[in-house]
C-alpha positions, -999 to 999 in steps of 0.1 A, spaced: 308 222 511 279 223 487 299 214 456 312 180 470 277 172 482 262 181 449 289 160 431 281 130 454 244 134 447 250 134 409 273 104 412 246 86 432 218 95 406 241 84 378 249 51 394 212 44 400 203 52 364 231 31 349 231 2 374 207 -25 363 206 -63 359 204 -74 323 202 -108 306 213 -108 270 215 -134 243 207 -144 207 181 -167 192 190 -187 161 175 -215 140 195 -246 148 191 -261 113 202 -230 93 222 -211 119 202 -180 110 187 -154 134 151 -157 146 132 -125 146 102 -120 169 111 -149 191 97 -146 227 118 -148 259 101 -151 293 117 -154 327 100 -170 357 105 -173 394 119 -207 402 99 -211 434 64 -203 421 67 -201 383 54 -165 383 63 -144 352 86 -115 361 99 -103 327 104 -109 291 115 -97 257 112 -101 219 143 -109 197 151 -83 170 159 -88 133 194 -100 143 180 -124 168 194 -104 197 174 -99 229 178 -82 262 158 -85 294 163 -56 319 155 -48 355 155 -83 370 157 -84 408 182 -107 426 169 -143 428 167 -177 413 149 -179 379 144 -200 348 140 -188 312 119 -201 283 127 -192 247 101 -201 221 90 -193 185 61 -207 166 71 -239 148 101 -246 170 106 -266 202 109 -243 232 142 -242 252 142 -240 290 173 -227 308 172 -235 345 189 -222 376 195 -186 365 211 -171 397 208 -134 394 226 -109 417 223 -72 419 238 -51 390 248 -82 371 252 -84 333 244 -120 323 253 -131 288 236 -163 277 252 -164 243 234 -181 214 202 -201 221 195 -224 191 159 -235 186 152 -268 169 122 -269 145 92 -289 159 90 -323 141 53 -321 138 56 -286 123 82 -299 98 58 -327 88 32 -301 82 56 -281 60 64 -312 40 27 -319 34 12 -285 29 41 -260 29 28 -243 61 45 -212 74 36 -186 99 13 -162 80 14 -132 104 36 -119 132 29 -88 153 54 -61 163 50 -30 184 42 -8 154 32 -32 126 18 -65 114 40 -87 92 25 -111 66 42 -138 46 35 -129 9 44 -164 -4 14 -180 13 -12 -162 -9 -13 -184 -40 -39 -163 -58 -13 -135 -62 14 -156 -78 24 -143 -112 5 -111 -105 15 -79 -87 18 -66 -51 -19 -56 -53 -29 -92 -58 -11 -102 -26 -22 -72 -7 -59 -78 -12 -57 -108 12 -44 -87 42 -69 -81 70 -85 -46 68 -73 -42 32 -98 -40 3 -95 -35 -34 -126 -24 -53 -136 -29 -90 -116 2 -101 -84 -12 -85 -85 14 -57 -69 1 -25 -82 9 9 -68 3 44 -94 4 71 -117 21 47 -92 48 37 -75 52 4 -47 74 18 -15 55 26 22 55 17 41 26 1 76 18 12 100 -6 -5 124 -22 19 118 6 44 123 34 19 92 56 14 81 63 -21 58 93 -27 37 77 -55 2 66 -61 -1 33 -42 -21 17 -70 5 26 -96 36 13 -77 19 -18 -63 6 -27 -98 42 -25 -111 59 -46 -85 59 -84 -93 44 -105 -66 71 -131 -71 97 -107 -59 80 -100 -25 89 -118 7 69 -100 34 43 -72 35 42 -50 66 10 -31 75 20 -1 97 -13 15 108 1 41 132 37 49 120 63 65 143 78 99 139 109 86 121 88 80 90 74 106 66 40 116 81 21 112 48 -7 87 46 -39 90 65 -43 52 68 -6 46 76 21 28 56 26 -4 37 62 -17 36 70 -42 9 100 -64 18 116 -80 -13 131 -114 -12 166 -116 3 192 -142 12 223 -143 35 250 -163 17 275 -157 -10 268 -171 -45 246 -168 -75 208 -165 -73 185 -166 -102 147 -164 -102 127 -167 -135 90 -164 -137 65 -167 -166 28 -166 -169 2 -171 -196 -35 -166 -195 -60 -189 -212 -85 -173 -236 -114 -155 -219 -144 -178 -211 -170 -151 -209 -180 -129 -239 -183 -92 -232 -186 -81 -269 -153 -62 -267 -137 -51 -299 -105 -71 -291 -98 -102 -271 -79 -97 -238 -43 -109 -236 -25 -119 -205 11 -130 -204 45 -119 -191 77 -128 -173 104 -115 -151 138 -125 -138 161 -114 -110 198 -122 -111 218 -116 -79 255 -123 -73 272 -119 -39 309 -123 -33 327 -110 -2 323 -72 -3 302 -70 -35 264 -75 -40 252 -70 -76 216 -74 -88 200 -71 -122 164 -76 -131 138 -70 -158 101 -76 -162 75 -75 -189 37 -78 -184 7 -77 -207 -24 -77 -184 -56 -69 -203 -91 -70 -187 -123 -74 -206 -155 -58 -193 -186 -37 -198 -204 -8 -181 -241 -2 -178 -252 33 -168 -280 57 -163 -279 94 -156 -304 122 -153 -300 159 -147 -325 186 -138 -320 221 -150 -349 245 -143 -380 226 -156 -361 202 -179 -353 165 -170 -326 150 -192 -320 113 -191 -292 94 -209 -290 56 -202 -260 38 -217 -244 5 -223 -211 -7 -238 -175 -18 -235 -152 -8 -207 -119 -27 -210 -83 -22 -203 -51 -30 -222 -21 -27 -199 15 -31 -208 46 -25 -186 82 -33 -187 112 -23 -167 149 -27 -161 166 -26 -127 202 -25 -115 218 -22 -81 253 -26 -67 263 -27 -31 298 -25 -18 307 -32 18 345 -27 22 344 -35 60 319 -40 88 316 -3 94 308 11 60 284 2 32 276 19 -2 247 12 -25 240 25 -60 207 19 -77 191 26 -111 156 20 -124 139 27 -157 105 16 -168 77 23 -192 40 17 -187 9 22 -209 -27 17 -198 -54 21 -225 -90 23 -213 -116 17 -240 -151 30 -233 -172 26 -264 -207 34 -252 -241 34 -268 -264 61 -254 -296 44 -266 -323 67 -253 -309 102 -247 -340 123 -241 -353 155 -224 -388 162 -211 -406 190 -194 -412 181 -158 -444 201 -155 -461 187 -186 -443 154 -190 -439 161 -227 -407 150 -244 -386 179 -259 -363 156 -279 -351 120 -282 -320 108 -299 -293 81 -298 -256 83 -304 -225 61 -301 -195 74 -281 -160 61 -290 -136 69 -261 -101 59 -257 -79 71 -229 -42 63 -231 -21 69 -200 17 66 -204 45 69 -180 83 68 -185 104 66 -154 141 71 -149 157 74 -115 188 68 -95 199 67 -59 230 64 -39 231 54 -2 259 53 24 259 41 60 285 40 87 286 21 119 307 35 147 327 15 172 300 22 199 274 5 175 257 38 167 250 43 129 249 72 105 232 68 71 225 91 42 205 88 10 202 108 -23 175 101 -49 168 119 -81 140 112 -105 129 123 -139 95 112 -151 75 120 -182 38 114 -178 11 119 -204 -12 104 -229 -41 115 -251 -78 109 -248 -98 107 -280 -136 113 -278 -159 107 -307 -197 111 -307 -211 92 -337 -246 89 -350 -265 57 -344 -271 32 -360 -251 48 -389 -218 54 -372 -201 68 -403 -215 103 -394 -194 122 -368 -215 144 -345 -186 157 -324 -149 148 -322 -125 160 -295 -89 153 -286 -70 162 -255 -35 154 -245 -9 164 -219 28 163 -213 38 162 -176 76 162 -170 84 158 -134 117 163 -115 121 151 -79 150 152 -55 153 138 -20 181 139 6 179 121 39 203 119 69 196 96 99 215 89 131 208 61 155 226 58 188 239 27 205 217 13 232 213 37 261 199 30 296 166 45 284 166 29 250 177 38 215 176 74 203 171 81 166 171 115 148 172 127 113 166 153 86 149 151 52 147 175 23 124 169 -7 119 190 -38 92 184 -64 89 203 -97 60 191 -118 49 210 -150 20 202 -172 10 213 -207 -27 205 -213 -41 209 -248 -78 204 -256 -89 205 -292 -123 201 -310 -126 192 -347 -142 217 -369 -165 194 -389 -166 218 -418 -128 223 -423 -117 190 -407 -91 209 -386 -88 205 -348 -92 239 -331 -80 248 -296 -107 250 -268 -92 276 -245 -113 270 -214 -100 234 -212 -63 241 -221 -37 253 -197 -1 252 -184 4 242 -148 35 241 -126 35 227 -91 66 233 -69 68 219 -34 97 220 -10 97 201 23 121 203 52 115 179 81 134 167 112 126 141 138 137 126 170 125 93 184 132 71 215 125 34 215 133 7 240 120 -19 265 116 -22 302 105 -54 319 73 -65 300 70 -32 282 82 -20 248 78 16 239 83 42 211 78 80 214 88 106 189 82 140 174 86 152 138 85 189 126 78 197 90 79 229 70 62 229 36 63 255 8 39 249 -20 34 271 -51 10 263 -80 14 284 -112 -15 285 -137 -17 299 -172 -43 295 -199 -34 292 -236 -48 327 -244 -27 345 -218 -58 357 -200 -50 338 -168 -17 340 -150 -22 331 -113 -1 318 -84 -15 299 -55 7 296 -24 2 274 6 28 271 34 28 256 69 49 244 98 34 214 115 43 191 144 36 153 141 39 134 175 37 96 178 37 71 206 34 33 208 33 9 237 33 -29 239 28 -49 270 36 -86 271 13 -101 297 28 -135 293 45 -156 265 11 -160 247 -7 -126 253 3 -91 242 -15 -58 246 -7 -27 225 -17 10 220 -5 37 196 -11 73 184 1 90 152 -4 124 136 -5 122 98 -9 143 67 -23 135 32 -8 158 6 -25 168 -26 -14 158 -61 -10 181 -91 -40 164 -108 -63 172 -79 -53 209 -80 -56 216 -117 -88 237 -121 -90 233 -159 -114 204 -168 -102 172 -184 -126 151 -204 -128 116 -191 -155 104 -215 -187 117 -231 -207 124 -199 -179 135 -176 -154 163 -170 -129 161 -142 -111 190 -125 -93 200 -94 -91 229 -69 -60 251 -69 -66 260 -32 -70 224 -21 -56 220 15 -39 189 27 -58 165 50 -46 164 86 -52 131 105 -52 118 140 -49 80 143 -55 61 176 -56 24 180 -54 -3 207 -51 -41 203 -47 -75 218 -27 -105 203 -32 -140 217 -12 -171 206 -23 -206 215 -3 -235 202 2 -231 164 -28 -207 163 -32 -170 169 -59 -144 170 -57 -106 172 -83 -78 177 -76 -41 171 -99 -11 177 -91 21 160 -102 57 156 -94 81 128 -102 118 125 -96 136 92 -97 174 89 -99 191 54 -113 159 40 -108 157 2 -136 140 -18 -145 139 -55 -179 155 -58 -202 161 -88 -219 192 -102 -238 198 -134 -217 212 -163 -246 211 -188 -277 189 -194 -256 158 -204 -222 164 -187 -214 161 -151 -183 178 -136 -163 159 -111 -144 182 -87 -119 174 -60 -127 195 -30 -122 199 8 -157 189 20 -152 190 58 -141 164 83 -145 126 85 -144 104 116 -141 66 115 -143 42 144 -138 5 138 -124 -29 148 -105 -56 129 -104 -92 139 -79 -117 124 -70 -153 130 -46 -179 119 -58 -215 126 -41 -249 120 -68 -274 130 -51 -302 111 -17 -308 96 -33 -306 61 -54 -275 67 -45 -239 74 -70 -210 77 -61 -173 77 -89 -148 78 -96 -112 86 -128 -92 93 -129 -54 95 -160 -34 105 -162 4 109 -185 33 110 -176 65 90 -192 99 94 -187 127 69 -197 161 80 -192 194 62 -204 213 31 -199 216 -6 -212 242 -30 -231 258 -1 -249 225 6 -245 207 40 -230 172 40 -238 149 69 -236 112 61 -227 81 82 -228 44 77 -215 11 89 -193 -8 65 -171 -39 65 -148 -62 45 -139 -99 48 -107 -116 35 -103 -153 40 -79 -180 29 -81 -218 33 -50 -237 24 -52 -275 18 -21 -297 17 -33 -328 -3 1 -344 -9 37 -338 -4 42 -313 -33 6 -304 -39 -14 -274 -25 -48 -261 -30 -59 -226 -18 -93 -210 -19 -95 -173 -11 -124 -148 -10 -124 -110 -7 -157 -93 1 -163 -56 4 -197 -43 17 -216 -13 4 -194 18 8 -204 53 18 -192 84 -3 -198 121 2 -226 121 -25 -236 85 -28 -225 49 -23 -206 21 -40 -222 -14 -40 -208 -46 -26 -178 -62 -43 -169 -99 -43 -138 -117 -57 -134 -155 -51 -102 -173 -63 -89 -208 -64 -52 -219 -69 -36 -253 -74 1 -255 -69 26 -283 -77 64 -282 -71 91 -302 -89 129 -306 -88 132 -303 -50 109 -272 -51 131 -253 -75 103 -255 -101 68 -244 -92 36 -246 -114 5 -228 -103 -29 -229 -120 -52 -200 -110 -89 -197 -114 -95 -160 -107 -128 -141 -102 -148 -173 -99 -184 -167 -109 -199 -195 -131 -231 -175 -133 -238 -181 -96 -231 -147 -82 -220 -112 -93 -182 -115 -89 -159 -87 -100 -188 -64 -105 -195 -31 -87 -221 -3 -91 -211 33 -84 -239 57 -76 -240 94 -68 -269 119 -65 -280 153 -54 -316 158 -47 -335 176 -74 -303 181 -94 -288 149 -107 -286 111 -103 -260 89 -118 -254 51 -115 -229 30 -133 -225 -8 -130 -189 -19 -139 -189 -55 -150 -154 -69 -154 -141 -103 -165 -147 -134 -145 -136 -170 -146 -101 -162 -157 -76 -191 -160 -38 -184 -157 -8 -207 -156 23 -196 -137 58 -212 -139 86 -202 -116 122 -215 -114 147 -207 -88 184 -214 -88 201 -212 -53 169 -198 -38 185 -190 -4 209 -165 -19 187 -137 -31 197 -103 -19 182 -82 -47 168 -48 -36 158 -23 -62 148 13 -59 113 24 -71 98 57 -84 92 82 -56 76 112 -73 63 105 -108 41 74 -103 19 94 -80 6 114 -109 2 84 -133 
């Protein structure tokens, strides 16, 4: 008797779980017959117009509205820039599956007029786990790199050294078309041409399906794509006018380059070829002052001189995709590139002196000129192969293999010369390194068809990193003229890191709610092998862990204009080989830099909540966030000797940040578009270094703003400004940083040819643009301050020509392992 009753009970439970009323359909653009992503669907009671449910269309334009009670309703479909569509008399009965088919939205005529006049597009859209920004709308980045586009995003800042921060944190991961790349963000973003970018996605609280690395989240770069067969060609060129300001540099800065992308699609085949070349020099100076206190002696060494960069990069890319049928897809990719960045720091130490603190008497005074050239080179070769299969029930299985070989290195030459007679060499040193790196990644992912509770995703990833380094430091014997090994600065290093990780994630929607919840487990084995050149040191440092990384996101659509969201993500920031090498590397005359072989990864908790409100063609969003970082890694200073500071990477404690970001997109007139972001946060660093307590906190903020003026049918003017307030560090502070830009754009030949004139780093002697002072100190031990003054009032002309611009499907792989060490 029990078994039949139990069976009936199970049958009843199953029928309740699987019986639901659903309304399905697809949103498309009526003019192009292309899917509309992020379109909003809202369903209302016919009798009182009360909102009872809604949904958002996915990247294929598909939408589904679930759990609607029996009754009479009407539905409104809308998307910014399109006329809304109203479907009346939706009669819903219990357990009914209603298929509305395709709903085609027609562009709003006033919005089309605005596009004709000023080229307006929607700058930002918001999803449950990310913010999506249209890269093409930021004119100051044209002809540049992804970094030049990224600096305009809300809560993103780029300082004078080119270091990128998201919500005040430098730790984030870059993805290219959804594929994570374990590289230095600055390196990869500075190699990716801005002209090749369609969208930039800021993912501040990533889900468990993504690699957990990055304490500030992830940045996903979406390259330009198309959807039709045919030939696509994009050709870009840029040339910079001669420098306006004189920085007394030994050589004039050069800026020019070009890139092209060729894409051909025909039936089952999709082939892409691309190459790029860039020469992007930057003139500048640095003004510094340092003092150290050892026992009763105060040593001071003020300085002034050139600090400029000569940067050259070129690359070749190739990818081929084969889709024999609707269920299978193959992709093969190859990438090779070379990059060289020369930093010249020719500095005059014009009053190097020491004095007795007690008596005030000078012990010595002298001057010298330091010639310092640091050359950083990187050669990258990598290949990948991907395969995906779609089952008949719409579930998918995908796999990816990537292998990379990278050779990093480059010498630093350091000469101390007498002054003013620079023919006499006081000291000459030379250090170089060769860093071959081998990386391998295998990834397997499975995604189910839609289940009653949502979509379930699961996967496994294996990564192996083998990075060796041979560091040689030599000092010239001034009597013999022979360079001799300096053992304490020379070493052999080998970092081996193996990662196994698996994840499971559920995502779906119910009524007005969208949700994601997942868990990732990761096992890491890390071994660092160290040897010196004399054979006296032969050590191994091991660090292993097993860690869980949960994540959860929730979005609630109050109505068609208002959304609320909340998210949590557990993250990790892994350490690089450079930050763990304990043997000092000489950066320039007054600085050594070294790492800590026992450096621990940072573990991070991210929590955020937000609100998005759309009104007409305008929108505003506000996010509040909290970030807790354990094992915080900072670069801190100690005294090596009276005229040299040692910069050391160390775990200094924990950091907590609480902040809020505000962004808005306004279209007050058909000829004016404003997009702006403001981020304010308070950081507290608490811990210890070198047996000294650290307890520092400060409020900081950054502002990014763009004003876009459509002055005629094919003319556009854009003014942008990026401002970064004074920034707190573990031992000091960085001053404010300001970058204003102006761009004038004209299109020809039915918008196939575009000319853009950029006025970058506007200064005109009115304010201190592109200039930042870095200051660190330790009471009664040392004080150092350096003002970096980089080139302003730069004029650059960009030309871009596109053939069949709607056809581009080019996607290229990028370096995953090697560029992180560049």
